[in-house]
N, C-alpha and C positions, 0 to 999 in steps of 0.2 A: 980411865979412860977406859978401862970395861963398864964401866959404866955410863958411859957414850957410846962406846962402841953397840952394846948392850941397846941404847936407844936406838941408833942410829939402822939395827936389825929391825927393831921394830917397825920403825919407821916403813921402812922399806918392805916389809913383809904387809906390815902395812899399806900400804902405795902397791904392791903389788896383790894382795887382798881386792883391794879394790875396782886395780886394772880386773882385775881376773871374773870379777862379779860385772861390771860394764858389757868383758865382752860378751860372758855368760847372755845377758838382755841384750844386749844388742844380736848374737844370733838366736835368740829365744824370739825377739823381736821382726828379725830375719827370715827364720825358719814359718813367722807364722804369715808371714806377710808372701810367702811363696807356695808356701798352703794354702791361700785364700785366692792366691793367683793362679794356680793349681787350678782348683773348684771352680775357676773363675772360666780359667782353660777349657774345661773338659764341660760345663753348663751349658758356655758357648757349644761347645764342637757338636755336642748333643743337636744344639737346633738348627746346629745344621744342618748334621746329617740327616733331623725329621720332619727342617725344611723341602729338601732337595727328597727325602720317601714319597713327599706328598705330593709333588712334582711329575714325577717319576708316576707315580700311580693315574696321576691324571690323566696323560700322557699315554700311559698304557689302554688307559679305558677310553680314550680318543682315539688307537689305531687301532684294539677292539671292536668299539662301534663301527669306525670307516672298514675297516674287513669285513664284514658281519652284512653290509650294507653292501658292499660289494660281493658276497657270494651268493648274497637275497637277489643283484642286478643279475650279473651274469644266471640263476636261474631262472628269472624269469624271463628273461631277454631268450637264454635253452628252449625254456616250453614256452611263446610266440613262434618263435621260429620254427621247431617241427610241425605248428599248430600251420601256421603262415606254408608250412610245407604240406601238410594234411590237404590243405585249403587247397593250392596251387594245381594238386594230382587232378583232385576232385575237378574240379574246375577243366584241367584238362584233356578228362576224362567223360565230361556232362559233355562240352564241346564237342572230343571227337564221336561221340554216343550219339547227337542232336544230326552231323553228317551222314551217320552209316545210320540211321534207324526209319529214312524214306528206302532204303536201297533193300529195307528186310524188308518194312513192309508188302514194299512192291514180290519181293523174296515170296513173303506167306498168301501176297489173294494168289498169285499166278501157282502153287500149289495146291490151291483150293478151290481152283479151277481148270485142273489139267482131264481133258478129255482121258477115257481109261485108253484108248490104242500108246497113248501116248506113251506114260505109265509101264510100257512094255519098252520103248524103247534104250537103246543103254544109253543114249547120250541123255538120255534127261537123268537117268542115274550121277548121273557127271554135278548137274545142274544142281539134284537136291541136297550135293555135298558140297556145297560151295553155300549153299542156305546155312546148312550146318555148323559148318565155317566163321557162317556169317553170327550164328548163334552163341558161339566160345570162344568171339573176340568180344563178343560182349559179356559175357561168364567172367573173364579175363580179368574187365575193366572191373566186377563188380559188379555190376549192371542187372539191373534181377526185372523182372518183365509184377506191374502189379497183379493183383489175383483182383479178381474183375467178377467175373458170373457166379452167383450163392454169394455174395457178400453182401449185406448190408450197403449201400449207396452212402459212399464219403465225401462229401466236397474239394475233401485238397488231394483226395487220391482221382475220384472220379469226378466227371463230364455227366452231366447227363443231356441226348438228343432229344430225349422225347417217353413222356411220360406212356401207358400203356398198362390194357387189363389185363393181368390173369386170375384165374382162379387157382385156388387154392394155393395160393404164395402168397407171405407175408408181405403190407401194403411199406416198398420206400428198397424194397431186394432187388439189386442188378438183373436181369433176367436178359441179354442179349451183351456182347460186347464188337462193336462195332472198328474200331481200331485196337490195341493191344497199349496200354499203359506202359510206364518202366521208371524206375527210382535207382540213387546210388548213396542208398544205406538207408535216410529220413529224408531226404533230398530229391524234391521230383522230379524227373526233369523230362518228362510228358505224361499228361492226366487222362485215361483209358478213357476213351469216350464213348458210352454206353446209353443202353434200356434200361428204362428205371421203371419195376411194379407203380402203377397208381395205387 
């Protein structure tokens, strides 16, 4: 009976060892499978993250480009508005000056031909004051007279009425101003009417 129980015990130990080995093999296989699944999940997750990052970077570039374009459009619109405002002011000043210039011309002609006895009258001082105020209005509008006498003839600023002979003066020089010309910056409101040396 001893032998039999020993044999039974040995068989049981062998069966236990076999079961233990089988369990260990299964555990190792399961562990390897889990490791490879974990590796697979991590790789897949990294790929998804890289894809999301690439999409986000594309959107960021799109938004940045759109923002830069909008900013440039705003700056251009602001510059255009300022230019249009300046042009509108210039046009309004020129229109106003064109209406006032004939009156100023009349005052200037009257002042140039005043008889001596009238210059002493007190009311004449009032007329002079009105003339000065009219010229002051032009200055406030930044309207300036065009230099003529003693300047070389410039068809951009002068309109020649006649050619005259003059000794000692170079040909092409303006010797007489018939009517004053005016400009606003570089824009000519009215050219000066002049006589030029032939």
